[in-house]
C-alpha positions in Angstrom: -0.8 25.7 7.2 2.1 23.2 7.2 4.6 22.8 4.4 7.9 21.0 4.0 9.9 23.9 5.2 8.0 24.2 8.6 7.1 20.5 9.1 8.3 18.8 12.2 9.4 15.2 12.4 9.7 12.7 15.3 11.6 9.4 15.5 10.7 6.4 17.6 13.2 4.6 19.8 14.8 1.5 18.3 12.5 -1.5 18.2 12.5 -5.0 16.7 12.2 -4.8 12.9 9.0 -6.3 11.4 10.7 -7.5 8.3 14.2 -8.6 9.0 15.1 -10.9 11.9 17.7 -9.8 14.4 17.5 -6.2 13.1 16.5 -3.1 15.0 14.4 -0.4 13.3 13.7 3.3 13.9 10.7 5.0 12.3 10.4 8.7 11.4 6.9 10.2 11.8 5.5 13.5 10.6 4.1 15.7 13.4 0.6 14.2 14.0 -0.7 17.8 14.7 0.4 19.1 11.3 -2.3 20.0 8.8 -1.8 17.6 5.8 -2.9 19.1 2.5 -3.1 17.1 -0.7 0.0 18.8 -2.1 2.0 18.1 1.1 0.9 14.5 1.1 2.0 14.2 -2.5 5.4 15.7 -1.7 5.9 13.4 1.3 4.9 10.3 -0.8 7.5 11.3 -3.4 10.0 11.5 -0.5 9.2 7.9 0.5 6.6 8.4 3.3 3.6 6.1 3.7 0.3 6.5 5.4 -1.1 4.5 8.3 -4.4 6.0 9.4 -3.7 9.6 10.0 0.0 9.0 10.5 2.7 9.5 7.9 6.0 7.6 8.4 9.1 6.3 6.8 11.9 4.0 8.0 14.9 5.8 9.5 17.3 3.1 10.4 20.7 4.6 9.9 23.1 2.3 7.9 20.5 -0.4 7.1 18.6 1.2 4.2 16.9 -2.1 3.4 13.4 -0.6 3.0 13.4 1.2 -0.3 10.3 3.1 -1.6 8.9 1.7 -4.9 6.5 2.8 -7.5 5.4 1.5 -10.9 5.9 3.6 -14.0 2.3 3.0 -15.2 2.4 4.2 -18.8 5.3 1.8 -19.6 3.9 -1.2 -17.7 3.1 -4.3 -19.8 1.8 -7.4 -17.9 3.9 -10.6 -18.3 2.5 -13.9 -19.2 1.6 -14.9 -15.6 -0.1 -11.6 -15.0 -2.1 -11.9 -18.1 -3.3 -15.3 -16.9 -4.3 -13.7 -13.6 -6.2 -10.9 -15.4 -8.1 -13.4 -17.5 -8.9 -15.6 -14.5 -10.5 -12.6 -12.7 -12.1 -10.8 -15.7 -15.6 -11.6 -14.4 -15.0 -9.8 -11.1 -17.0 -6.6 -10.6 -15.1 -3.7 -8.9 -17.0 -1.1 -6.9 -15.1 2.0 -5.8 -16.6 3.5 -2.6 -15.9 5.9 0.1 -14.0 4.5 3.2 -16.4 2.9 5.6 -16.8 0.3 8.2 -19.2 -2.6 7.6 -19.4 -6.0 9.1 -18.8 -7.5 5.6 -15.6 -5.6 5.1 -14.3 -6.3 8.6 -15.0 -10.0 8.4 -12.9 -10.3 5.2 -10.2 -8.2 6.8 -10.2 -10.3 10.0 -10.0 -13.6 8.0 -7.1 -12.2 6.0 -5.1 -11.0 9.0 -5.7 -14.3 10.9 -4.7 -16.5 8.0 -2.0 -14.5 6.3 -0.4 -12.5 9.1 -1.0 -14.5 12.2 2.6 -14.1 13.2 2.8 -10.3 12.5 2.3 -7.0 14.3 -1.3 -6.7 13.1 -2.5 -9.9 14.8 -5.0 -10.2 16.3 -7.2 -8.0 14.2 -9.8 -5.7 15.8 -12.5 -3.3 14.6 -10.6 -0.4 16.1 -7.4 -1.5 14.2 -9.4 -1.7 10.9 -10.5 1.9 11.2 -7.3 3.5 12.6 -5.1 1.7 10.0 -7.1 2.0 6.8 -9.1 5.3 7.2 -7.9 8.9 7.5 -9.5 12.2 8.3 -7.5 14.1 5.6 -6.6 11.7 2.7 -8.6 11.2 -0.5 -9.1 7.5 0.0 -11.2 4.9 -1.8 -12.0 1.3 -1.0 -12.0 -0.8 -4.3 -14.3 -3.8 -3.6 -13.9 -6.8 -5.8 -17.0 -9.0 -6.1 -17.7 -12.2 -7.9 -20.9 -13.0 -9.9 -22.7 -14.0 -6.7 -21.9 -10.6 -5.2 -19.5 -12.2 -2.7 -16.8 -9.8 -1.5 -13.4 -11.3 -2.4 -10.9 -8.5 -2.1 -10.5 -4.8 -1.1 -7.8 -2.5 -2.3 -7.4 0.6 -0.2 -5.9 3.4 -2.3 -5.2 7.1 -1.9 -5.5 9.7 -4.7 -2.4 11.8 -5.3 -1.6 14.5 -7.9 0.9 12.2 -9.7 -0.6 8.8 -9.1 -2.3 6.5 -6.6 -0.9 5.1 -3.4 -1.7 1.5 -2.8 -2.2 1.7 1.0 -3.2 -1.9 1.6 -5.0 -4.8 0.1 -6.8 -7.6 2.0 -8.6 -10.5 0.3 -10.2 -13.9 0.7 -7.5 -16.3 2.0 -9.5 -19.3 0.9 -9.2 -18.5 -2.8 -5.4 -18.7 -3.5 -6.1 -19.9 -7.1 -7.3 -16.4 -8.0 -4.0 -14.6 -7.0 -6.2 -11.7 -5.7 -3.3 -9.7 -4.2 -1.6 -9.6 -7.6 -4.9 -8.9 -9.4 -5.6 -5.9 -7.1 -2.3 -4.3 -8.1 -2.9 -5.0 -11.8 -6.3 -3.4 -11.5 -4.9 -0.3 -9.8 -2.2 0.1 -12.5 -5.0 0.0 -15.1 -7.0 2.5 -13.0 -4.0 4.8 -12.9 -3.7 4.6 -16.7 -7.4 5.3 -17.2 -7.0 8.4 -15.1 -3.7 9.5 -16.9 -1.8 9.2 -13.6 1.9 8.2 -14.1 2.7 6.3 -10.9 1.3 3.6 -8.6 3.2 3.8 -5.3 3.6 0.4 -3.7 5.3 1.1 -0.4 8.7 -0.5 0.4 10.6 -3.1 -1.5 12.9 -5.2 0.7 15.2 -7.5 -1.1 15.8 -9.8 1.9 12.2 -10.1 2.9 10.1 -12.6 0.9 6.8 -10.9 1.7 8.0 -7.6 0.3 9.8 -8.8 -2.8 6.6 -9.3 -4.8 6.9 -5.7 -6.1 9.7 -6.8 -8.4 7.1 -8.4 -10.7 5.6 -5.1 -11.7 8.0 -3.6 -14.2 9.2 -1.0 -14.9 9.7 -0.4 -11.2 11.3 2.7 -9.8 13.1 2.8 -6.5 13.9 5.8 -4.3 17.6 5.8 -3.4 19.4 8.7 -1.9 16.3 10.9 -2.5 16.4 10.1 -6.3 13.9 7.9 -8.1 15.7 5.5 -10.4 14.8 2.3 -12.3 15.0 -1.1 -10.6 17.4 -2.7 -9.7 
């Protein structure tokens, strides 16, 4: 059995940063052969690691330190006026929480989302293999939260992992042709409420990057806590 004391880590060579132009990045990975238990996954998440498929990683870029782990303090969260409007706009959506799976319906939504919203990123072009290897894991307690309208059309999917002290928002993909619904924001608001219903104190949102527009949206969910020098503290 692996634990933090015996765990091995590997780092990648420097490569182009996905978030900041003209920057080089290095990624630290947990030994892919390690046995990841729920307790170990929780400890690593609290240390700023994220899951991609079966892999656990965190940025390890020396002096840059631009990627800062972020989590919402759920019990103290209160939606602002804009968020309340988004919640009202989507109140008729039905949410079905299911085991991770591959279906053509899920994949078609994922594919449209990647093509329309991330056509210039590392995840383009999408593929069925990418869908499974990125979102699913052989060891995590993962759920797909499927948001459907009154006609049963699938509009969004929030992929989340259950932890001892919260939920990890792994990824959300949604219908790119419905921008008026603000589905990405609504998925986070729903997960915050789900945490509260389950008496879980934190929703882990991944990395906040001040200089990257796509990663600054996390600032809207207050109180937000950031991991700096291995200590969680309140934003900013």
